[in-house]
N, C-alpha and C positions, 0 to 999 in steps of 0.2 A: 511393434512399431507404434501401437496405440498409446503405450505408456509414454513414449518420447513426445508425442504430440500433446498429451495431457500436461506433461511437465513444462514444455515450451509455452503452452497457452497460459498456464498458471504463472510462470515467470514473467511473461509479458504483462499480464493483468496486475500482478503484484508490483511490478516496476512502475506501471502507470499510476497505481494508487500511491506509491512512495513519492513519485514526482509531484502529485497533487498535494501530498502532505508537506513536501519540501517548500512548495510555493506558499502554502498557508503559513508555515513557520516563518519564512522569510518576510512575508507581509506583516505578520504580527510583531516581529522584532524591530522592523523599521519604524513602527508607530511608537515604540518606547512607552508602552502602557502596561501596567500589571494586569489590568482587567482584560486587555486584548490577548495577552499571553495565556490567560486562563481560558478565554473563549476559543483560542486556537487549539488548545489541548482537547477540548470537547469536540471541535470540528475534525481534528485528526483522528480521534477515536471513531467518530461517525463515518469517516471515509474508510477506515479499516474494516469496520463492521459491514458497511455497504459492499465493499469489494468481496469479502468472504461470503456474505449472505447471497450476493448475486450468483456466485458460482454454485452455492448450495441449492438455491431456488431454481436455477436453470439446469440442474443435473439430469432431468428427464430429456432435455433437448441436446445435451452434449454427446458427441459421437464417441466419447471415451469415458473412462472411469473418473469420476469427479474427485475422488479422494486424492489422487496424485496432483490434480490441479490445485486443490485447497492447500496442500502441504507446500507446493512450489510457490504459490502466491504468498503464503505467510513467510516463507524464507526470503522471497524477493522484497517484500515490504520491510522485513527486518534489516536485511543487508543494505537496502536503499536508504533507510533512515540512518543507519550507522555511517554510511559514506557521506551523506549530506551533513550530518553532525560534525564529522571530522573536517570537512571542507569549510563549514561555517566557523569552526573553532580556529582554523588557521588564519582567518581574516582578521 
């Protein structure tokens, strides 16, 4: 059961990071500036690193195996970004 909790926590954390990345992208595209798009790419990368690093750094305090959470967070961030990109492309 511990694995299920680890995966669910990782999915939730990754979805939150993907939502923040989506907001950053949406704001940068609304400004219509090449420089802002470049800065948003750096910010999105920083959010991804921070999300994964926080799980890794808190591994001693997590009541479950952190590896499942890391993998689930990475999957959620990837899927969330794909979904956001498809929604943005339809507009």
